[in-house]
C-alpha positions as a Python dict, from the first residue, in 0.01 Angstrom:
ca = {
    (1, 'X'): (0, 0, 0),
    (2, 'X'): (187, 304, -125),
    (3, 'X'): (56, 613, 62),
    (4, 'X'): (384, 810, 74),
    (5, 'X'): (220, 1145, 69),
    (6, 'X'): (-14, 1085, 362),
    (7, 'X'): (243, 1170, 643),
    (8, 'X'): (359, 1460, 449),
    (9, 'X'): (30, 1634, 407),
    (10, 'X'): (-61, 1564, 759),
    (11, 'X'): (233, 1775, 872),
    (12, 'X'): (183, 2034, 618),
    (13, 'X'): (-155, 2089, 784),
    (14, 'X'): (-17, 2071, 1135),
    (15, 'X'): (251, 2336, 1044),
    (16, 'X'): (19, 2580, 853),
    (17, 'X'): (-258, 2541, 1115),
    (18, 'X'): (-37, 2650, 1397),
    (19, 'X'): (141, 2925, 1182),
    (20, 'X'): (-211, 3080, 1102),
    (21, 'X'): (-291, 3042, 1468),
    (22, 'X'): (11, 3239, 1579),
    (23, 'X'): (-9, 3482, 1316),
    (24, 'X'): (-362, 3558, 1417),
    (25, 'X'): (-257, 3621, 1771),
    (26, 'X'): (31, 3858, 1663),
    (27, 'X'): (-227, 4057, 1432),
    (28, 'X'): (-477, 4077, 1724),
    (29, 'X'): (-211, 4211, 1957),
    (30, 'X'): (-96, 4471, 1675),
    (31, 'X'): (-460, 4583, 1620),
    (32, 'X'): (-523, 4655, 1976),
    (33, 'X'): (-178, 4826, 2018),
    (34, 'X'): (-166, 4751, 2389),
    (35, 'X'): (177, 4625, 2400),
    (36, 'X'): (480, 4605, 2161),
    (37, 'X'): (541, 4322, 1965),
    (38, 'X'): (938, 4361, 2006),
    (39, 'X'): (887, 4349, 2386),
    (40, 'X'): (606, 4107, 2432),
    (41, 'X'): (536, 4071, 2798),
    (42, 'X'): (580, 3716, 2962),
    (43, 'X'): (213, 3702, 3041),
    (44, 'X'): (137, 3720, 2673),
    (45, 'X'): (373, 3456, 2601),
    (46, 'X'): (202, 3236, 2839),
    (47, 'X'): (-132, 3301, 2662),
    (48, 'X'): (16, 3226, 2332),
    (49, 'X'): (159, 2890, 2471),
    (50, 'X'): (-193, 2806, 2633),
    (51, 'X'): (-393, 2866, 2305),
    (52, 'X'): (-148, 2659, 2117),
    (53, 'X'): (-195, 2373, 2372),
    (54, 'X'): (-578, 2423, 2363),
    (55, 'X'): (-586, 2400, 1978),
    (56, 'X'): (-376, 2074, 2001),
    (57, 'X'): (-636, 1942, 2229),
    (58, 'X'): (-924, 2038, 2013),
    (59, 'X'): (-773, 1911, 1690),
    (60, 'X'): (-686, 1588, 1852),
    (61, 'X'): (-1035, 1536, 2002),
    (62, 'X'): (-1205, 1606, 1666),
    (63, 'X'): (-919, 1382, 1489),
    (64, 'X'): (-877, 1679, 1244),
    (65, 'X'): (-546, 1557, 1116),
    (66, 'X'): (-638, 1208, 1045),
    (67, 'X'): (-688, 1082, 686),
    (68, 'X'): (-605, 1428, 522),
    (69, 'X'): (-595, 1295, 178),
    (70, 'X'): (-868, 1034, 189),
    (71, 'X'): (-1136, 1192, 402),
    (72, 'X'): (-1458, 1349, 241),
    (73, 'X'): (-1450, 1707, 187),
    (74, 'X'): (-1773, 1798, 379),
    (75, 'X'): (-1637, 1591, 665),
    (76, 'X'): (-1309, 1784, 648),
    (77, 'X'): (-1505, 2123, 692),
    (78, 'X'): (-1741, 1966, 965),
    (79, 'X'): (-1444, 1843, 1170),
    (80, 'X'): (-1268, 2194, 1132),
    (81, 'X'): (-1573, 2365, 1243),
    (82, 'X'): (-1618, 2127, 1546),
    (83, 'X'): (-1253, 2198, 1636),
    (84, 'X'): (-1299, 2574, 1618),
    (85, 'X'): (-1632, 2564, 1809),
    (86, 'X'): (-1432, 2407, 2104),
    (87, 'X'): (-1136, 2651, 2051),
    (88, 'X'): (-1354, 2951, 2043),
    (89, 'X'): (-1442, 2865, 2432),
    (90, 'X'): (-1068, 2915, 2515),
    (91, 'X'): (-1051, 3298, 2561),
    (92, 'X'): (-1367, 3274, 2787),
    (93, 'X'): (-1216, 3000, 2978),
    (94, 'X'): (-882, 3174, 3019),
    (95, 'X'): (-1050, 3499, 3122),
    (96, 'X'): (-1209, 3302, 3408),
    (97, 'X'): (-904, 3100, 3506),
    (98, 'X'): (-654, 3368, 3459),
    (99, 'X'): (-846, 3655, 3601),
    (100, 'X'): (-560, 3743, 3837),
    (101, 'X'): (-321, 3777, 3539),
    (102, 'X'): (-529, 4038, 3377),
    (103, 'X'): (-598, 3830, 3056),
    (104, 'X'): (-690, 4052, 2770),
    (105, 'X'): (-1014, 3891, 2667),
    (106, 'X'): (-1111, 4115, 2373),
    (107, 'X'): (-753, 4093, 2218),
    (108, 'X'): (-757, 3716, 2209),
    (109, 'X'): (-1131, 3700, 2097),
    (110, 'X'): (-1027, 3898, 1792),
    (111, 'X'): (-740, 3648, 1743),
    (112, 'X'): (-974, 3346, 1752),
    (113, 'X'): (-1209, 3526, 1489),
    (114, 'X'): (-919, 3585, 1271),
    (115, 'X'): (-799, 3234, 1300),
    (116, 'X'): (-1133, 3077, 1228),
    (117, 'X'): (-1172, 3281, 900),
    (118, 'X'): (-809, 3217, 787),
    (119, 'X'): (-815, 2839, 870),
    (120, 'X'): (-1143, 2757, 687),
    (121, 'X'): (-1020, 2952, 387),
    (122, 'X'): (-693, 2746, 392),
    (123, 'X'): (-900, 2420, 434),
    (124, 'X'): (-1133, 2508, 151),
    (125, 'X'): (-843, 2599, -80),
    (126, 'X'): (-651, 2283, 3),
    (127, 'X'): (-971, 2083, -96),
    (128, 'X'): (-1009, 2236, -429),
    (129, 'X'): (-637, 2156, -500),
    (130, 'X'): (-677, 1812, -365),
    (131, 'X'): (-984, 1725, -590),
    (132, 'X'): (-765, 1760, -901),
    (133, 'X'): (-438, 1605, -770),
    (134, 'X'): (-536, 1336, -524),
    (135, 'X'): (-493, 1056, -779),
    (136, 'X'): (-111, 1169, -798),
    (137, 'X'): (-64, 1192, -418),
    (138, 'X'): (-213, 854, -340),
    (139, 'X'): (-64, 564, -540),
    (140, 'X'): (-218, 232, -621),
    (141, 'X'): (-33, -73, -556),
    (142, 'X'): (-76, -358, -803),
    (143, 'X'): (-105, -716, -618),
    (144, 'X'): (-177, -1069, -720),
    (145, 'X'): (-389, -1308, -508),
    (146, 'X'): (-271, -1679, -488),
    (147, 'X'): (-583, -1891, -453),
    (148, 'X'): (-915, -1818, -603),
    (149, 'X'): (-1132, -1998, -366),
    (150, 'X'): (-1399, -1832, -149),
    (151, 'X'): (-1141, -1646, 63),
    (152, 'X'): (-953, -1525, -225),
    (153, 'X'): (-1267, -1381, -381),
    (154, 'X'): (-1367, -1220, -60),
    (155, 'X'): (-1034, -1043, -42),
    (156, 'X'): (-1084, -922, -389),
    (157, 'X'): (-1434, -788, -306),
    (158, 'X'): (-1286, -617, 15),
    (159, 'X'): (-1011, -446, -195),
    (160, 'X'): (-1246, -330, -460),
    (161, 'X'): (-1506, -189, -208),
    (162, 'X'): (-1230, -29, 18),
    (163, 'X'): (-1049, 213, -231),
    (164, 'X'): (-868, 404, 38),
    (165, 'X'): (-634, 95, 74),
    (166, 'X'): (-523, 191, -264),
    (167, 'X'): (-469, -193, -368),
    (168, 'X'): (-545, -293, -731),
    (169, 'X'): (-587, -662, -775),
    (170, 'X'): (-450, -773, -1109),
    (171, 'X'): (-555, -1134, -1103),
    (172, 'X'): (-540, -1458, -928),
    (173, 'X'): (-319, -1775, -954),
    (174, 'X'): (-483, -2112, -872),
    (175, 'X'): (-434, -2473, -960),
    (176, 'X'): (-797, -2571, -978),
    (177, 'X'): (-913, -2636, -1318),
    (178, 'X'): (-1278, -2581, -1269),
    (179, 'X'): (-1212, -2237, -1112),
    (180, 'X'): (-968, -2147, -1414),
    (181, 'X'): (-1264, -2212, -1641),
    (182, 'X'): (-1495, -1994, -1466),
    (183, 'X'): (-1288, -1707, -1357),
    (184, 'X'): (-1130, -1510, -1622),
    (185, 'X'): (-911, -1316, -1367),
    (186, 'X'): (-698, -1635, -1318),
    (187, 'X'): (-374, -1568, -1494),
    (188, 'X'): (-207, -1915, -1425),
    (189, 'X'): (-90, -2180, -1201),
    (190, 'X'): (35, -2118, -836),
    (191, 'X'): (387, -2198, -932),
    (192, 'X'): (372, -1924, -1208),
    (193, 'X'): (304, -1660, -975),
    (194, 'X'): (649, -1535, -876),
    (195, 'X'): (778, -1526, -1230),
    (196, 'X'): (469, -1316, -1331),
    (197, 'X'): (509, -1091, -1030),
    (198, 'X'): (887, -1025, -1124),
    (199, 'X'): (804, -973, -1485),
    (200, 'X'): (515, -739, -1430),
    (201, 'X'): (687, -531, -1167),
    (202, 'X'): (436, -649, -873),
    (203, 'X'): (586, -627, -525),
    (204, 'X'): (334, -781, -314),
    (205, 'X'): (155, -1112, -317),
    (206, 'X'): (-145, -1202, -104),
    (207, 'X'): (-167, -1596, -40),
    (208, 'X'): (-529, -1719, 57),
    (209, 'X'): (-430, -2099, 13),
    (210, 'X'): (-552, -2323, 295),
    (211, 'X'): (-341, -2449, 569),
    (212, 'X'): (-331, -2800, 431),
    (213, 'X'): (-105, -2657, 170),
    (214, 'X'): (167, -2570, 405),
    (215, 'X'): (452, -2695, 184),
    (216, 'X'): (328, -2491, -119),
    (217, 'X'): (293, -2190, 106),
    (218, 'X'): (653, -2240, 246),
    (219, 'X'): (799, -2272, -99),
    (220, 'X'): (624, -1947, -221),
    (221, 'X'): (757, -1747, 68),
    (222, 'X'): (1107, -1858, -8),
    (223, 'X'): (1063, -1758, -363),
    (224, 'X'): (920, -1433, -284),
    (225, 'X'): (1221, -1338, -55),
    (226, 'X'): (1460, -1439, -333),
    (227, 'X'): (1293, -1190, -596),
    (228, 'X'): (1209, -925, -336),
    (229, 'X'): (840, -953, -334),
    (230, 'X'): (654, -884, -23),
    (231, 'X'): (449, -1203, 83),
    (232, 'X'): (139, -1154, 266),
    (233, 'X'): (-47, -1463, 410),
    (234, 'X'): (-415, -1443, 478),
    (235, 'X'): (-550, -1728, 704),
    (236, 'X'): (-915, -1832, 672),
    (237, 'X'): (-1064, -1699, 1019),
    (238, 'X'): (-1363, -1522, 893),
    (239, 'X'): (-1606, -1771, 1059),
    (240, 'X'): (-1424, -1731, 1385),
    (241, 'X'): (-1320, -1380, 1440),
    (242, 'X'): (-1411, -1034, 1340),
    (243, 'X'): (-1201, -756, 1170),
    (244, 'X'): (-1060, -665, 1501),
    (245, 'X'): (-850, -979, 1544),
    (246, 'X'): (-534, -960, 1755),
    (247, 'X'): (-251, -1183, 1703),
    (248, 'X'): (18, -1273, 1981),
    (249, 'X'): (304, -1522, 1949),
    (250, 'X'): (404, -1740, 2242),
    (251, 'X'): (719, -1866, 2095),
    (252, 'X'): (592, -2042, 1778),
    (253, 'X'): (238, -2070, 1899),
    (254, 'X'): (12, -1791, 1730),
    (255, 'X'): (-278, -1693, 1962),
    (256, 'X'): (-552, -1531, 1804),
    (257, 'X'): (-791, -1313, 1993),
    (258, 'X'): (-1143, -1195, 1887),
    (259, 'X'): (-1075, -828, 1960),
    (260, 'X'): (-841, -589, 2091),
    (261, 'X'): (-902, -423, 2433),
    (262, 'X'): (-679, -121, 2500),
    (263, 'X'): (-802, -108, 2869),
    (264, 'X'): (-629, -463, 2941),
    (265, 'X'): (-309, -273, 2927),
    (266, 'X'): (-237, -162, 3293),
    (267, 'X'): (-103, 181, 3181),
    (268, 'X'): (-437, 241, 3011),
    (269, 'X'): (-633, 125, 3301),
    (270, 'X'): (-427, 355, 3540),
    (271, 'X'): (-489, 660, 3314),
    (272, 'X'): (-845, 601, 3292),
    (273, 'X'): (-885, 541, 3684),
    (274, 'X'): (-696, 854, 3744),
    (275, 'X'): (-908, 1067, 3516),
    (276, 'X'): (-1230, 911, 3670),
    (277, 'X'): (-1106, 995, 4036),
    (278, 'X'): (-994, 1348, 3956),
    (279, 'X'): (-1294, 1440, 3744),
    (280, 'X'): (-1537, 1291, 4004),
    (281, 'X'): (-1385, 1459, 4296),
    (282, 'X'): (-1400, 1792, 4111),
    (283, 'X'): (-1769, 1758, 4019),
    (284, 'X'): (-1861, 1636, 4387),
    (285, 'X'): (-1666, 1929, 4544),
    (286, 'X'): (-1746, 2217, 4311),
    (287, 'X'): (-2106, 2108, 4189),
    (288, 'X'): (-2275, 1853, 4387),
    (289, 'X'): (-2176, 2011, 4718),
    (290, 'X'): (-2449, 2276, 4646),
    (291, 'X'): (-2666, 2102, 4382),
    (292, 'X'): (-2775, 1820, 4595),
    (293, 'X'): (-2944, 2016, 4886),
    (294, 'X'): (-3129, 2235, 4619),
    (295, 'X'): (-3256, 1919, 4417),
    (296, 'X'): (-3317, 1736, 4743),
    (297, 'X'): (-3555, 2010, 4859),
    (298, 'X'): (-3729, 2041, 4523),
    (299, 'X'): (-3783, 1642, 4505),
    (300, 'X'): (-3910, 1646, 4868),
    (301, 'X'): (-4149, 1924, 4817),
    (302, 'X'): (-4306, 1751, 4515),
    (303, 'X'): (-4372, 1391, 4621),
    (304, 'X'): (-4308, 1156, 4916),
    (305, 'X'): (-4023, 922, 4908),
    (306, 'X'): (-3623, 929, 4929),
    (307, 'X'): (-3412, 1199, 4752),
    (308, 'X'): (-3187, 928, 4607),
    (309, 'X'): (-3314, 627, 4412),
    (310, 'X'): (-3056, 323, 4419),
    (311, 'X'): (-3097, 11, 4207),
    (312, 'X'): (-2880, -309, 4165),
    (313, 'X'): (-2728, -310, 3821),
    (314, 'X'): (-2473, -500, 3641),
    (315, 'X'): (-2123, -379, 3679),
    (316, 'X'): (-1783, -487, 3561),
    (317, 'X'): (-1753, -864, 3517),
    (318, 'X'): (-2117, -886, 3579),
    (319, 'X'): (-2079, -805, 3944),
    (320, 'X'): (-2388, -614, 4078),
    (321, 'X'): (-2351, -282, 4246),
    (322, 'X'): (-2608, -10, 4367),
    (323, 'X'): (-2631, 266, 4115),
    (324, 'X'): (-2738, 592, 4248),
    (325, 'X'): (-2966, 844, 4087),
    (326, 'X'): (-3188, 1141, 4197),
    (327, 'X'): (-3535, 996, 4232),
    (328, 'X'): (-3737, 1095, 3936),
    (329, 'X'): (-4043, 882, 3980),
    (330, 'X'): (-4295, 816, 4234),
    (331, 'X'): (-4219, 525, 4462),
    (332, 'X'): (-4351, 228, 4267),
    (333, 'X'): (-4310, -159, 4271),
    (334, 'X'): (-4199, -179, 3892),
    (335, 'X'): (-3875, 17, 3932),
    (336, 'X'): (-3651, -299, 3903),
    (337, 'X'): (-3827, -437, 3601),
    (338, 'X'): (-3977, -154, 3381),
    (339, 'X'): (-3792, 92, 3185),
    (340, 'X'): (-3927, 449, 3175),
    (341, 'X'): (-4111, 524, 2857),
    (342, 'X'): (-4227, 847, 2685),
    (343, 'X'): (-4527, 979, 2881),
    (344, 'X'): (-4458, 747, 3172),
    (345, 'X'): (-4710, 838, 3447),
    (346, 'X'): (-4462, 735, 3703),
    (347, 'X'): (-4240, 1027, 3632),
    (348, 'X'): (-4290, 1348, 3845),
    (349, 'X'): (-4273, 1690, 3702),
    (350, 'X'): (-3932, 1753, 3880),
    (351, 'X'): (-3831, 1411, 3757),
    (352, 'X'): (-3914, 1488, 3387),
    (353, 'X'): (-3684, 1793, 3398),
    (354, 'X'): (-3402, 1590, 3574),
    (355, 'X'): (-3414, 1317, 3305),
    (356, 'X'): (-3439, 1547, 3034),
    (357, 'X'): (-3114, 1730, 3137),
    (358, 'X'): (-2964, 1414, 3279),
    (359, 'X'): (-2921, 1584, 3601),
    (360, 'X'): (-3064, 1270, 3757),
    (361, 'X'): (-2738, 1080, 3668),
    (362, 'X'): (-2523, 1319, 3893),
    (363, 'X'): (-2514, 1116, 4204),
    (364, 'X'): (-2342, 845, 4005),
    (365, 'X'): (-2012, 1039, 4053),
    (366, 'X'): (-2007, 894, 4398),
    (367, 'X'): (-2014, 552, 4211),
    (368, 'X'): (-1728, 670, 4008),
    (369, 'X'): (-1535, 770, 4324),
    (370, 'X'): (-1577, 436, 4484),
    (371, 'X'): (-1450, 250, 4165),
    (372, 'X'): (-1787, 93, 4084),
    (373, 'X'): (-1846, 315, 3770),
    (374, 'X'): (-1637, 533, 3534),
    (375, 'X'): (-1693, 854, 3392),
    (376, 'X'): (-1715, 702, 3022),
    (377, 'X'): (-1841, 340, 2967),
    (378, 'X'): (-2137, 130, 2887),
    (379, 'X'): (-2451, 226, 3057),
    (380, 'X'): (-2516, -28, 3358),
    (381, 'X'): (-2847, -205, 3311),
    (382, 'X'): (-3090, -353, 3552),
    (383, 'X'): (-2995, -712, 3652),
    (384, 'X'): (-3319, -836, 3479),
    (385, 'X'): (-3239, -667, 3164),
    (386, 'X'): (-2878, -802, 3157),
    (387, 'X'): (-3034, -1157, 3205),
    (388, 'X'): (-3309, -1103, 2932),
    (389, 'X'): (-3092, -951, 2672),
    (390, 'X'): (-2790, -1183, 2718),
    (391, 'X'): (-3015, -1460, 2582),
    (392, 'X'): (-3143, -1249, 2288),
    (393, 'X'): (-2816, -1064, 2163),
    (394, 'X'): (-2497, -1209, 2058),
    (395, 'X'): (-2211, -1076, 2231),
    (396, 'X'): (-2415, -896, 2481),
    (397, 'X'): (-2218, -1003, 2790),
    (398, 'X'): (-1880, -870, 2641),
    (399, 'X'): (-1981, -522, 2736),
    (400, 'X'): (-1951, -642, 3097),
    (401, 'X'): (-1573, -654, 3050),
    (402, 'X'): (-1566, -276, 3088),
    (403, 'X'): (-1667, -68, 3400),
    (404, 'X'): (-1996, 81, 3331),
    (405, 'X'): (-2012, 451, 3287),
    (406, 'X'): (-2228, 770, 3333),
    (407, 'X'): (-2211, 834, 2976),
    (408, 'X'): (-2074, 644, 2661),
    (409, 'X'): (-2026, 609, 2299),
    (410, 'X'): (-2365, 465, 2273),
    (411, 'X'): (-2545, 754, 2448),
    (412, 'X'): (-2377, 1039, 2257),
    (413, 'X'): (-2469, 855, 1923),
    (414, 'X'): (-2852, 865, 2023),
    (415, 'X'): (-2862, 488, 2164),
    (416, 'X'): (-3010, 564, 2489),
    (417, 'X'): (-3366, 572, 2652),
    (418, 'X'): (-3615, 299, 2615),
    (419, 'X'): (-3536, -20, 2429),
    (420, 'X'): (-3872, -156, 2309),
    (421, 'X'): (-3732, -359, 2024),
    (422, 'X'): (-3438, -586, 2055),
    (423, 'X'): (-3280, -405, 1762),
    (424, 'X'): (-3248, -87, 1972),
    (425, 'X'): (-3056, -267, 2230),
    (426, 'X'): (-2853, -452, 1956),
    (427, 'X'): (-2724, -104, 1831),
    (428, 'X'): (-2645, 4, 2190),
    (429, 'X'): (-2447, -300, 2235),
    (430, 'X'): (-2251, -267, 1899),
    (431, 'X'): (-2159, 81, 2018),
    (432, 'X'): (-2042, -38, 2348),
    (433, 'X'): (-1838, -300, 2176),
    (434, 'X'): (-1677, -34, 1947),
    (435, 'X'): (-1582, 157, 2252),
    (436, 'X'): (-1422, -145, 2404),
    (437, 'X'): (-1201, -206, 2125),
    (438, 'X'): (-1116, 161, 2026),
    (439, 'X'): (-1076, 318, 2377),
    (440, 'X'): (-823, 603, 2416),
    (441, 'X'): (-807, 885, 2673),
    (442, 'X'): (-876, 1153, 2381),
    (443, 'X'): (-1191, 954, 2288),
    (444, 'X'): (-1298, 972, 2672),
    (445, 'X'): (-1245, 1339, 2651),
    (446, 'X'): (-1460, 1373, 2335),
    (447, 'X'): (-1733, 1185, 2473),
    (448, 'X'): (-1745, 1409, 2782),
    (449, 'X'): (-1748, 1722, 2584),
    (450, 'X'): (-2028, 1587, 2367),
    (451, 'X'): (-2216, 1476, 2652),
    (452, 'X'): (-2213, 1816, 2798),
    (453, 'X'): (-2299, 1973, 2469),
    (454, 'X'): (-2607, 1732, 2429),
    (455, 'X'): (-2710, 1802, 2785),
    (456, 'X'): (-2734, 2162, 2688),
    (457, 'X'): (-2894, 2117, 2348),
    (458, 'X'): (-3132, 1849, 2484),
    (459, 'X'): (-3190, 1470, 2359),
    (460, 'X'): (-3520, 1362, 2202),
    (461, 'X'): (-3443, 1011, 2369),
    (462, 'X'): (-3400, 1147, 2717),
    (463, 'X'): (-3719, 1116, 2917),
}
């Protein structure tokens, strides 16, 4: 796969973006004429550095610099606007945080406006140039496939439908006579593939022969090495594993795992737990310390019953724990078996507001502090639902490998609220498994940001 320009253009974008950011800062300072650019005060240098770090964070959360050459134009502009939307909060945040240092709010607000206009103009200009030049920047690699059986045909179809991989299949080599009669792409017998590759300038071969042809595969590998042809062996594990297959070698024993789990790495687990503890502590001290008494009084005034509602839910490794919430319903006997639904008569007026704004979930930060929950993870379900859905949905219990969260990838993608149909829960589980396989600290920060944004904007599935 020849994509030699991908990294180059990624760094071009990084360099140009940071140049525009700092140029915008300089222009804004010059416009306000408050200080001399030749003798810039140290406080301004600190502001410049902080804004550069904030842009670094925003661009990484939105994945702005990924797939520069392959990504759709609309998506590129969308991610740029998302990054700018987060970044434009920076002057306001710094004004509050750095009030003692006399942060010049208007100066840096002007800078963010100039930066927003300039970076959008630059991205649009690049996209116009890319439109006519992309085929020269991303090269296709011509390959051949050894073995025209079902696995080989599946591989051909995969390459044909995933153009971003930039592979062009020239043909097959196979010894099966019936296949050679039916498939016009078969160029010859297996023994001829290396000679064909050398004569045609092909530098990569994908072998899909079955494991019972180990002797032939070994001979092909040796011949490929002699002729400087890269040899790729594709084992047939389609019926056993998904695309997130992980392979480890214990001496000469290959151990195949059906999925990657970044949080099995102890370092990642420590990072996530440290963030959870710090974030939960801040929320409890600076928010819940005064919010709880206010909400408690309102709940008590409207209906009889406790302020908090606690319910046994499925935790990590399917161990039950008591999940805390502000009580949003009248006390009822169906709480542990029946989900809340649209227009549910059990929901109080105060409860409707708490649920719509997701404020009813705030007490779960105490669960996070105790290690029973995480800030981000699959939502914990009632024990009855865990039992019922585990019988209906394949891989449902895999989500229990993770510590449940207050919010998660499924929730910010709209898979929340009542699950009347099994298909609705299946989509939630699919999103939870994607999170399990793709976890990163930046992904957690992105989910937290989008959760706050959706709480402000409102969510139609929150009731």
